[in-house]
N, C-alpha and C positions, 0 to 999 in steps of 0.2 A: 603147643605152647599157648597159654591163655593170652588173649588179645587185650583184656582189660578195657574193652571199648566203653563199658558202662562207666568207667572212671575217668574217661578222657574228655577234655574240653575240645569241642569240635570247631573252635575258632582259631584263627591264626594269632599267635602271640603279638602283643603290641609292638615288639621290636621288628616284626616282619613287615615288609612293604605291602601295601594294600593293592589288590587288583585294580586295574584301570579299565574302564568301559571303553570299547572300541567301536561299538555301533555295528558290528557285523551280524549276520543272521544267527538265529538260535543254534547253539551247539548241538552236536549229535548226542542222543541219549547214551548213558553209560551202559554198555551191554556186552562187554567182553567178560566171559565167564572165567571161573577159576582155572578150568582146564586149558582154555585158550591162553591165559596169562602164563601158566606153567610152560606151555609149549613155546611161548615167546622167550622165556628165560632159558630153557634148555636149548631151543633152536638157535639162539644167538651165541651161546657158549660152545656148543658142539658144532664146529665147522671142519676145518682141515687139520687143525693141530693134533687132535687125538689120533689121527691116522699115522702121524709121524712120531708119536710119543715114545714108543719102545726104543727107537734109535736115539732120539734126542736125549732121553734120560740116561741110557746106558753109555752114551758117548763120553761122559765125564764122571760117572759114579757107579758104585756097586750097589747090590741090593740093600745093604744096611743103611747106607747114606740116603738112598731113595726113600726108604721107609721113614727116616727122620725128616726128610724134606717134605714129604706128604703130610706128616703130622703137623709141622710148623705152618705150612701153607694152608692146611685144612682149618687149623685154629684161626689163623689170620683172616681167611676168606669167610669163614663162618661168622666171625665177629662183624665183618662188613655186611653180610647178609642180614644178620640180626639188627644192625643199625638201620638198614632200609626198612625192615619190618617194623621196628619200634617207631621210626619217624612217620611211616605211613599210617600206623594205628593211632598215634598221639596227635598227629596234625593232618587229619583227613581232608582238610580244606585246601591243602597245597597240591597243585598239579605239577607233574613232571619233576620228580625229586632232584635230578641232576642239576636242573636250573633253579628250582625253588629253594632248595636248602642252601646253595651257595649265595643266592640273593638275600635270604634271611640272615645269613652269616655276615655278609659284608656289603650289602647294597646292590643296586641295579647293575653296576659295572662289573662286579665280581660274578653276579649271576650270568651276565652276558658272556663273560670270558669262559665260564664253565660250560655253558651251552655251545659256544663257538668252538672250543677245543674238542668237545664231544662230537659235534657235527663233523668237523674235519676228520677226526679219527675214524668215524663211522663210514663216511663215503670213500675215503682213500682205502680203508680196509676192504670195501666192496670191490675196488679195482683189483686188489690182490686175489679176492675170491674168484673173480671172472678169469683171471690168468690161470689160477690153479685149476679151475673147472675144465678149461680147454687143454691144459697140460695133461690132466687125467684122461680126457677123452682121446688124447693122442695114443693111449694104450690100444684103443680100438681103431682109431682113424689117424694114422701117422702124419697126415697133411697139416695137423694143428701144431706139430713140433713141440716147443717148450711153452706154448700157450700165449706167446706174444708176437707171432708172425702175422702177416696180413690176413690169412685165412682165419686164424684164431680171433683176431680183433673184430673181423666182420661177424663171425659167429657170436662173439661176446656182445656185440652191439644189438644183434637180434634178440638175444636172451634178455638184455637190459631193458629194451623197450617193450618186450612182451610182458615182463614183470610190471613195468610201468603202467601199461594199459589194464592189467589185471587188478592192480591196486586201485586204479581209478574207478573200478566197478564197486568199490566199497571197502572200508577198513575191516569189517567183519568177514567179508569174503576172503580178503587177503590173510586175515588171522586164521581162518579155517584152513586155507591152503597151507599155511605155515605149520599148523598142527598135524596135517597129513604127512608133510615132508619130515617133520620131527619124528613121528612114529616110524616112518620108512627108514630114517637114518639110524634109529636105535635098534631096529631088528637085526641088521648085520653085525652090530656091535655085540648084541646079546649072543648071537650065534658064535662069534669069535670067542667070547668069554667062555661059553659052554664047551666048545671044542678044546680050548686050552686047559680048562679044569680037568677034562677027561684025559688029556695028554700030559698033564703036569708031571715033571720029574723033580722030586725033592733034592736029589743029589746035584742036579744041574743048578738049581736055585741056590744051593749052599756053597758052591764053588766060588772062592774069593768073595765071600759074603761082604766083607768090608772093603772090597776093591783091591786092585793091584797097586804096587808102589808107583807105577807110572801115572796113576790118577791123582796122586797127592794125598794130603791128609784127609781124614773124614770130614773135618770142618770145610775144607775147600770143596769137597764133593757135595756136601749139603748145600753150600752157597750156589753151586752151579745148577743143582736140581731146582732150587727155589726160583731162580731166574727163568727156568723153563716153565715151571708149573703155573706161575702167576698169569702168563699170557692166555692159557687155556680157560681161565675163569672170566675173562673179559666178556661182559654181557650179563653179569649177575644183577645189574640194575635194570634189566629190561622191563620188568613189571612196573617198577617205579616210574619209568619214563611214560608209560601208558596209564598212569593212575587216573587221569581224567576220564578215560574210556572204560574203566572197570565197572562191572555190574554192582559190585560191593567193594567198598574201600578196604575192608578187612582182607579181601582176597589178594590185594597187592603184596602185603607182607607174607601171607601164606605161600603165594606162588614163588616169591623170592627164595624162601627157605627150602621149600619142597624141590624147586628146580635145582638149587645148589646141591642138595643131598643126592639127588638122582645123578647129576653130573659128576660129583665127587666119587661116587661108587664106581661109575663107569671108567673114569680116568685111572683110579688106583688099580682096578682090576686089569685093565689093559696093560699098564706099565709093569706091574709086578708079576702077573702070570706069564708074561713073555719071557721073563728071566728063568722060568721053569721049562722053557722049550729050547732056547738057545742061550749059550753063555754070554757074559757081558761083552767080551771082545767080538763075538760073532754078531751080536745085536748092534754094536757100535759100527760095524762095517757094512750094515745093510743100507741099501738105497731107500729113499723115501718115495712113497708112503711105506714105512717099514712094517706096518701091520700086515701088508701083503706078503712080505718075506717070511714073517713069523708063521702065518697061517699056511703058507706053502710048505714050510718045513714040517708042519704038523699033519697036513692032509694031502699035500700034493698041489699040482698046478692050478686046480680049480679054486683053491683058496685065494690065490692072487687075483683071479678074475672077480671073485665075490667082493674082495676089499676094494678093488678099483671101481666097481659099480656102487658100492656103499659110499665111497669118497665122492663120487659124482652127485649122488643124491644128497649127501650131507652138505656139501658146499653149495649146492643149489638152494637148499633150505635155509642155510645161514645167510645167503645173499638176500633172500626174501625178508628174513627177520631183520637184518640190518638196514635194508632199504626203508622198512617201516619205522625203525628206531631213528634213523637219520632225519627223515621228514618230520617226525613228531618232535624231535629235539629242538628244532627252530620254530615250529608252529606255536608252541606254548609261549615262548618269550615274545614272539611277535604279537600275540593276543594281549600281552601286557605292555606293548609299545616299547619293549626293550630291544627288539629287532625291527627292521622295516615292516610296517603294518601290512604291506601287500602279502607277506608270507603267512599271514593269519587268515587269509581267505580260504574258504572251503568250497568244494563242488556241491552239486545238488545231492550227492551221495555221501556227504559228510567226510570227504577226503581232503586233507590239506594239500590241495592241488598245486598251488604255486611253490610251496616248500618241496614238493615231490619233483616238479619240473626243474627247479634249481639244483637239487641234489643229483638227479640223474644226468642233468646237463654237465655238471662238473665231472661225474664219473666218465661220461662219454669223451669229454675233452682229454682227460688223463689217460684213458685207454689209447687214444691216438698218440699221446706223447710216449707211451711205452714202446712204440715202434722205433723211436729215434734215440731214446736214452734209458735203457733198461737199468743201468747202474744207479742213476738218480732216482728212478722209480723205487728200487729196492731200499735205498737209503731213506727216502721219504716215508715209506711204509713203516720202518722202524721208528722214525721220528713221530709219526702220527699215533702209533701205538702207545708210545710213552706219554703222549698228551692226555690220554684218557685217565691217567693216574691222578691228575690234579682234581677232576671232579670227585673222584673217590675220597681224596683227602678232605675236600671242602665238606662233603656230606658227613664224614666222621667227626670233624672238628665242630660242625654245627650240632651234631648229636651230643658231643661232650659239653658244649656251651649250654644246651637245653637242659641237660641233666644237672649240671653244676648250679645253674640258676634256679632249678626246681620248677620251671614252667610246666604246667599240666600235671604236676605230681603232688598237688596239695593233699596231705593226709596219707601218702603212700611212700614213706621213707625207704622201706626195704626195696620196693620196686625201683625207686630212684637210684639207690646205691648199686643195684644189679645192672641197670642200664648204663650207669656211669662207668662201671668197670668194663662193660662190653665196648662202649664208645672209646675208652682209653686204649684198649687193645687194638681196635680198628685203626685209630689215628696213628698210633705208634707203628703199626704194620704198614700203613700207606706211606708214612714218612720214610720208613726203611726202604720201601720199594722205589721211591723217588731217588733216594741216595744210591741204591743199587743200579738204577738206570744210568747214573753218572751225570756229571755237570755238562757233558757235551750235548746231550739231547735236551736238557733243560734250557741251555743257552740257545740252541738252534730253534727250539719251539717258539722263542720270542719272535722269530722271523715270520711265524704264522699268526701269532697273536697280534702283532703290530698292525697289519692291514685290517684285522677285525675291529680294532679300536677306532679306525676311521669310520667304519660303518656305524658303530655305536654313537660316535659324535654326531653323525648325520641324523640319527633318530632324535637327538636332543632338540632339534629345531621344531619337532612336532610336539614337544612336551614343555609347555610354558612353565617357567618357574622351577625347573628341575635341572639345574646345571650340575657339573661334577662337584662332588664334595671334596674337602681337603684330602682325606685318605684316598679317594678314588683318583684324584690328580696325582698323588704320589705313586699309585700303582701304574698309572699311565706313563709317568716319567720312567719308572723302572723298566717297563716293557720296551719302550723305545730306546732307552740307553742300552739294554741288553741286545736288542735287535741290531742297533748300529755297531755295537762291539762285535757281535757275531758276524755281521756283514764284512767288517774290516778284516777279521781273522780269516774268513773264507777267501777274501780277495788276496791276502798275503800268503795263503796256503798253510797257515798254522792251525787251521780248523778245517776238517774235511767232512763231507757228507757220508 
């Protein structure tokens, strides 16, 4: 797809807040190549979800509904990928799209909330990756149990701080390590797909193609698959978050789209080819990671061993990718004095060290909490995952605003109309996802946004003449009203985690 960089204005539009100088040392040169950015996108999207996908999809849908679900999700997520590509190409001066696009849409406070929600989602997600990693290792070392006993938490802590020190050696070093783990995790997936293609039984695939009566209507089945598929695409924004470190800004959009296409092909192949090995009820009955059961049915016990090893590598790689994303997601806002300025400090190796220490410190604390309250941990994982949908919506709405007003599109009406159509689809899709997530998690998310607003208000003391605007005050009131209401409902038992 043509980038049209020659027609793009390389300045931030007048409506966008201007960067603030913070007096820190010179930033790191932009040096992440296209391949490293693609690896960040693919590495952050492919974690543990794909290894459970055959069972998760078949549990509530037949092959026909799964195909329709992938079609709808593919179009929706492709539109979101194209939104990030378009914005990175047309507004190359903006760093960290998750933060910058929300900020340009609604001011500093909205940008802060987008980055805050993304950061919380990222580091709590890493807690789940560590638990899953040691649950997978228990296949070979039973002492780790379900991944959240004392032995597993001790092992997870060692892994966490080992990654921490590796990242402190330099962002490019960490990005290269992520690229290696991304390749390593894709290899067993390709082997799985190759074996299933060779063993595929068309008759098995066509049995109850539109599902059994117990699964409900085709529409119900499609809805259930879409709720599953959306979560495996989280991470599509990875290259955009690292835009400030890209060797070429055009590579940010390219990496987003290429990474999305690679991941989409792998996900569709894994979920659909499995239906040609085992029937829908058999897949639905598998234990997770269900890919192990599918490959074992095709080639024997060694298949389960291979998938277990692949899961360990995949989760380890995703853990590294999301640690990088989490630290970067608060580093950029801190440079703009939207978050505490101490988080903008870099080490001598151009690593956002303070942001990394804060992120991994929170992960360590939460790992310890899993020893005492696994139920709350699982509920908070679901809550944090839903929080990442808001930054997606902000980015899509900003792209819609940009195309509607025609900024950076002078003399290119056809391109403007095309990008407006893409942004409209992405915004509608993200809005539908928030609706599908349900009011419960949107309401509960206010409990996590409210403490963040106190941090933001604290940063205003360092920014003379920049108090909350009228709309920002309204957003603050809504957040705290929702948080208080959610707290009262939790206390009364009418709302549960």
